C-alpha positions in Angstrom: 29.0 86.3 51.6 32.5 85.6 52.9 31.5 83.5 55.9 29.6 80.8 54.1 29.6 77.5 56.0 32.2 75.1 54.5 30.6 71.8 53.3 32.9 68.8 52.8 31.3 65.9 50.8 33.2 62.7 51.6 33.3 59.4 49.9 36.0 56.7 49.7 37.5 57.3 46.3 36.4 60.8 45.5 36.0 60.0 41.9 32.2 59.8 41.3 29.5 60.3 43.9 31.2 63.0 45.9 32.0 65.0 42.7 28.4 64.6 41.5 27.3 65.9 44.9 29.8 68.7 45.0 28.8 70.0 41.6 25.1 69.8 42.3 25.2 71.4 45.7 27.5 74.2 44.4 25.0 74.7 41.6 22.0 74.8 43.9 23.5 76.6 46.9 26.9 77.9 46.0 25.8 81.3 47.3 25.0 79.7 50.7 27.8 77.2 51.1 31.5 76.9 50.3 31.4 73.3 48.8 34.3 70.8 48.5 34.7 67.1 48.2 37.4 64.6 49.2 38.0 60.9 49.8 39.6 58.7 52.4 41.4 56.8 49.7 41.3 59.1 46.7 41.3 57.5 43.3 43.4 60.2 41.8 41.0 61.1 39.1 37.4 62.2 38.5 35.6 59.5 36.5 35.0 60.6 32.9 31.4 59.3 33.0 30.7 61.5 36.1 31.9 64.5 34.1 29.8 63.4 31.1 26.5 63.0 33.0 27.0 66.3 34.7 27.6 68.0 31.4 24.2 66.6 30.3 22.5 68.7 33.0 24.7 71.8 32.3 27.2 71.5 35.2 30.9 71.4 34.4 33.0 69.4 36.9 35.8 68.8 34.4 38.2 70.9 36.5 37.5 69.0 39.7 40.4 67.0 41.2 40.4 63.9 43.4 41.6 65.0 46.8 42.3 63.4 50.2 40.2 64.3 53.2 43.6 64.9 55.0 43.9 68.2 53.0 40.9 69.5 55.1 42.0 68.3 58.6 43.5 71.6 59.5 40.8 73.7 57.9 37.5 74.9 59.3 34.7 72.6 58.1 31.2 73.2 59.3 29.2 70.4 57.6 30.4 66.9 56.5 28.2 64.9 54.2 29.1 61.3 53.4 27.7 59.8 50.2 29.0 56.2 50.4 26.4 53.6 49.7 26.6 50.0 51.0 27.4 49.4 54.7 30.4 47.3 53.7 32.1 50.2 52.1 34.7 52.1 54.1 32.9 55.4 54.3 35.2 58.0 55.9 34.7 59.8 59.2 35.9 63.3 59.7 37.2 64.4 63.1 36.0 67.4 65.0 32.9 69.2 66.0 30.9 69.4 62.8 27.4 68.8 61.6 27.3 65.4 60.0 24.9 63.9 57.5 25.0 60.5 55.7 23.2 59.8 52.5 24.1 56.5 50.9 24.2 56.2 47.1 25.3 53.3 44.9 28.7 53.7 43.4 28.3 54.1 39.6 32.0 53.3 39.1 31.1 49.7 39.8 28.3 49.6 37.2 28.6 46.8 34.7 27.1 46.2 31.3 27.0 48.0 28.0 28.1 51.6 27.6 24.4 52.6 27.8 23.7 50.5 30.8 26.7 52.0 32.7 25.6 55.5 31.7 22.1 54.7 32.9 23.5 54.0 36.4 25.6 57.2 36.4 22.5 59.1 35.4 20.3 57.4 38.0 22.8 58.2 40.8 23.2 61.8 39.6 19.4 62.2 39.6 19.1 60.7 43.1 21.8 63.1 44.4 20.2 66.0 42.5 16.9 65.4 44.2 18.5 65.3 47.6 20.7 68.3 47.3 18.0 70.4 45.6 15.8 69.7 48.7 18.8 70.3 51.0 19.4 73.7 49.4 15.7 74.6 49.5 15.5 73.7 53.2 18.5 75.9 54.0 17.0 78.8 52.1 13.7 78.3 54.0 15.5 78.2 57.3 17.3 81.4 56.5 14.1 83.2 55.5 12.5 82.1 58.8 15.3 83.7 60.9 
């Protein structure tokens, strides 16, 4: 399928939530979508705990890199999904005529507490994103069958 719709998952830092979402959506629907992630102010790294909690569910995002959404401004993007949480965060907007969706998730990078408490936040956010994108992929498959 060469003409898969391009999905760009955006967050501010592109270090945690957007990479969790990219890995999960690629896992559930990589045959349907060409999935990427980026940030408006990229952190420059993928959070090690994001990599760890994804490995726990059998998805390797260790080769992901933190990218600026500017890298996608001159590319064809069909669907933009923002995954920033709180309204006070600067969730990026992407220009152009694209299908837009917003799903707010807590930023696990701001979790505090013991190592286990922080990992619990990363796992909770991963699982929230997993439920959403599993349903998103299922809905897309159902829509394609109905056509």
